[in-house]
N, C-alpha and C positions, 0 to 999 in steps of 0.2 A: 113085294111087287114094286117095280120101278114106277116112280111118280115124276111127272114132268109138268111144267107150265110153259106158256108159249114163248117162242123166240121170235124176235122181230127182225125180219130178214134184211133186205138191201135197198138202199135209196139210190136212185139214178136220175140224173139229168132233168132237174126241174127248173123252169124259168123263175128266177128270183125266189128260191125257196127259203122258208124259215122253219127250222126243225128244232124241236125240243126232245122228241122221242119218236122212234119208229123206223121201219125199214121198208123201202119202196123199190120194187122192180117197176120202173116207170116206162111208159111208152113214148115219152118225149125223147128227142134225139138231138140234143144241143151240146151239152158238155157235162161230164160227170161232176157231181157235187157230193162231198163227204159229209157224214153226220158228225156233229161236234158235241152233242149232249143229248141226254134222254131222261125221261121221268116215267116211272111205272109204280103201281101199287098192287101188292098181292093181298087179297083177303082170304084168310084161312077160315073156311066155313065149318059149321058143326056136323055137316053130313058127309065128311071126308071128301070134300071138293075144295078146289082153289079157284078163286076168281082173279083174273089178271086185268087190271085197268090200265090202259096205255094212252098217254097223251099223243095227239097228232096235231102238228101245225103244218100248214101248207099254203103257199101262195102260188097262183097260176091258174090256168084253165082247168076246170074240173075234169075235162076229158083226158088230161095228162097225168092224172093220179091213178096209181095202181099199187097195191100192197099185197105181199104174200107172207103169211105167218105159219111156220111149222107148229103144229099142235099135237098133243100126245096121242090122240086117237080121233076117230070120226065122232063128231058131236052133232047134236040136234041144233037146228037153227034157232030154237027157243033159248039155247044157251048163250046166244050173242045178244048184247044190248049196248046201250050207250050211257055215258055220264056227262054232266054239263061241262062245257069247254073250259070254264074257269076253275075246275076242281083243283088242279095242281098248283095254280097260282095261290089259291086260298090255303092249301096245305103248306106251301112255302112260307106264307106270312105267319103261320102258326108255329112252324117247327124249325125254320132256318136259324143258324147260330146268330146270336146278338152279343155284342161285347160292351160291357159297362165298366166305367172306371171304378177302381177299388173304393173311391170316396163315396160311392153310392150304396155302400153296404148297409146303410140304415134303411134302405128301401127293401121291402120283402121280395126275396128272389122268386118265391112262388107266384106272387102277384104279378111280377114282370114276365115270368116264363109262361104262365098260363093265362089265356085270355088275351094275348097280344094279337090283335086282328086289325090294326089300323095301318094306313099307308097303302101303299100300292093298290121214250117219247117215246130202246134196246135194239140193237142191231147195228148195221153199218152201211157203207156205200160201196157198191160194186162199180168201179170205173170200167169203162169198156170202150173199145175202138169202134166208132161208127163208120160204116161203109155206105156210101150213097148208092144203093142198088137201084137200078132202073126197073120200073114196072113192079108188079106184085111179086114178092119173093118170100118164101118161108121154108123152114125145114120140112122134111117129109112128116106126115102125120104119125106121131109116136104111138107105140103100143104100151099098154099097161097103165095108162093115165085115165082116170075117170072122175067126172064131176058127180058126186053122190048127193049133193044138196045145194039148193039155191034159195035165197030170200032177200028181201029188202029190209034193212034194219036202220032206222033213222035215216041219215044221209047216205048210207052205204048200200051198195049192191054186193051181196056176199055169195061166194062159192066155196063149197067144201070139196077138196080135191084129194084123191089118193093116187099113189104112184108106186110102181114096182122097181123103178130104176131111176137114178139121179139124172143121168144124161137125157133119158126120154122126157123126164119132167122139165129139164131145161128147154128142150125142143118145144114142148107143149106151151110153156110160158112164153117163149118167143113168138110162137104162132098166134097167141092170144093177147098180144099187146104188152107183154112184160119183157124187160131186157135183162138178161142174166149172162155174165161173162163165162167163158169156158173154165176159168180157174175156180169158179164156184162149184163145179160139178162134184168134186170129191167130197167137199164139206156137206153139200146137199145130200150126197149119197150116204154120208154118215147118219143123217137123220132119217133117211129112207130105210136104212138098215135097222133102225130102232123102231120100225113099223109105225112111224108117225104119219099123220095126215097133214094137210096144208089148208089154210084158210086164205082165200083170195078176196080182196076188197077193192071196189072202185066206187068213186063218188057218183051219185045220181046227177044227171045233167042240170036239174033245176035247183041245185043246192045254192043258196044265196052266199054272197061274199061275206067274209068275216071268220071268226074263230070256229073251228070244227069240233063237234062233240068228241069226247074221248071214247074209245072203243073198249068194250068189256067182254071177256070170254070166261066161261066157267068149265072146268075140267075135273075129272076124277083125280084125286091126289091129296097128299098130306104134307108135302115138303115143297115150299117155294123154291124154284130153281130158275135161273136166268141163263139160257144157253147163249153165250156170247162168242163161241169159237168162230162161227161164220162171220162175225163182225170184223175179225182181224184182217180180212181181205183189203179193206180200204178205210178203216177207221183212222181218225187223226191221232197224232201223238197226244198223250195226256188228255184223253177224252173223259168228260165228266158224266157220271151216271148217278142219279139219285133214285133210291129204291125205298119204298115204304112197305112195312108188313103190318096189317091190321088183323089182330087175332085175340084170343082170350087171354094171352099171356105175352110177356116180353120175348122177343126173338133175338138171335145173335148169328153172325156168320158161322157157318158150319165147316166148310172145306177151304175157306179163305181166312186170312188173318184178321184180327180185330185191332185196328189201328188206334193207338192212344192219342188223345188230344191233350197237349200240354198247355194249360191256361197260362202258366207262369212264363211261357215263352212268347206269348202274344202281347204286342204293344198297341195301345190305343192312343191315337193322336187327338189333340184338342179339336181338330176339325171333324172328328168322327170317323176318320179312316183307321184301318188296322191292317196288320200283316198276316192275318189268318190264312188267306188264300195262298200266300207265298209259302207258308209253313206246311200246309196240309200235304202236298206231294211228298215232302221229306218224311213226314210221320208215316205215310203209307209205305214208302220205301223201307223205312225202319222195321215195319211189320212184315216185310218179305216181298213188297212190290204188288202182290195180289192180296189186297186187304181192303176192308171197309171201315170207315170211321162212323161210329154211332153218334149221330148229332142230336138225337132226341129219342126219349123212351119214357112214355107217361101213360097212366090210365086215361082212357078217353073221357071218363066222367069229370076229369080235372081240366079238360080242354074246352074253354068257352070260345067256340069258333066265331060266333057273332055273324055267321053267314050261312044262308040256306044251302049254298053250294056244297059245303062239306059237312054240315050238321047231320043230315040224314045218313051219310056214309059212316060217320064216326059213331053213330048209334048202333051200328051193326057189328061192333067189336069192342072188347073191353080194354085193349091196349094197342097203342100205335107206336111203332118204332121207325125211325128214319135213318137210313144208311146212305153213305156217299163215298164214292171212290173216284180216283183219277187214274186211268189205266191206258196203256199204249198197246198197239197191235201185237207186239211180240210177247205180251203178258196174257193175251187172251187165248190161253191153251187149255183152260179148264172152266167148265160152267159153274158159276158160284151158286150155292144154295144156303138156306137159312134153317135153323132149328130152334125149338123152344129153349129159353134160358131163363126160367122164372126166378132163379137165384141171383141173377145179376141186378145191380142197383138201377134206380131210375136215373135218367139223364135229362137235365134241363137244357134248354137251348140258350139260356142266358149265362154268360161267362163274365166273372168279375176279374179284370186284368189291370195291369199297371198302365197308367196314362202318362204320356209324355207331351208337354206343350210343343206346339208346332215350331216355335223359335228354337227350343232346346233340341228337338229332333234334328232340325236343320244344322245346328252347330255341331252336334255329335257326328252327323254325316260328313260334314266338312273336315272335322278333325280326323275321322277315320280315313278319308281320302288322302289327307296330308301324310298320315303315318304310313299308309300303303305305298304312297309314292316314294317316301324317303327310304322305305325298306327295299324297294326294287330298283332304285336309281344307282 
C-alpha cells in the first residue's frame, strides 16, 4: 500500500517574512517571496503511523497567514497538534556538525558529540502576478471541493479539504484567501490524482507576536517521504533542507543518494571558521545531485538534550538521524523517502579535522592567487 507523509505547499507574498520551513498560499498581495530553507521531523510510530512535525516561522499580520498541505488521506482533527516553537533550534544545537582540531583528540569524542546543548520549515514559493481588480472578484464557485473537517489547534484554525480536480481546487483556494498561480495546477493535480486530501491552516486573530508553535500531523504510513516536486516552481537555487527521522532504528535515504562527508577535506581555522558549508554542495553533487548527507545518527538514550523542548520528543523514539541536502529546482523531480538501515554505523556530529592558523591560511591563499595569476597571464 502506498504510504505518504505531508508535503508543504507554497509560500506567497508575506510582508517581511522569515521562513525556516513551510509552504504558504497567502492572501497578502505585495510581492512574491521564495522559501530558502526548511526543517521537518518524521517520527515513525509503533502503530504503523508517521507523525510529521514542521517548523513554521512567520512575521507579519496574522490575517495574512494561510497554509495548505497535501496529506495522504482525510484525517481526524485529533491527529493535528503542535510542538514548542524552539524544538528545531534545540535539535540543531544537539545534532548540527561541529569541527574540532585534530589536536583535541585527547578529549572524548562521545563526550563532545553527546550532550552538547550550550550556546544559542518543505515546500516552495509560488510567485504570481497580482492584478489590482476593482471591487469584489473571484472565480466561479468550483465543483468537487469539500471541507470535511474544521478545528482550532493551538494558534491555528484548521480545515481538511478534499478535491476531485486540481484546477477546481486552485479556484477554491483563490476564493478562500489563498493565492495559487496557474502553473501550479498540473502539480497539484498530480497529488489530487493520488487521492490525497489537503489541510488548510490559518492563524487565529488573537495569536500573540513571537515564535509560532510547530505544527504536527499524524498519518497512516510506514515510510517517511517528503514530496518536494511542487517546490520546484519557485524554490531558490541551492535550497537547504534539514530532515530528522526519529524511529526505533537508524534510517538512511532510500531513493536518493547518501552523500559522503570527507572530514579530511575540511579545514578549521584558528578563529573557529571552517569550509564545511562550501564543500557540502560538491559532496552532494558527487553523490548524484539528489542526495542527503547524514550529519548525525545516534541512539536517543545517548543524547543529553538538557532542554525540555526536545527531551520529551526524544523519549518517543530509540534513534535519531539527521539528514541535510542542498537542492535546486531542476533537481526536485522525485520525492525523497527514507528506509530503515540498522546495519549502518552511528554518525557523530563532532568531526576532528586539520587546523590551519589564520596567518598561514592567509599566506596560502595569497600564494595561490599569485600562482593562478602567473598561470593565466
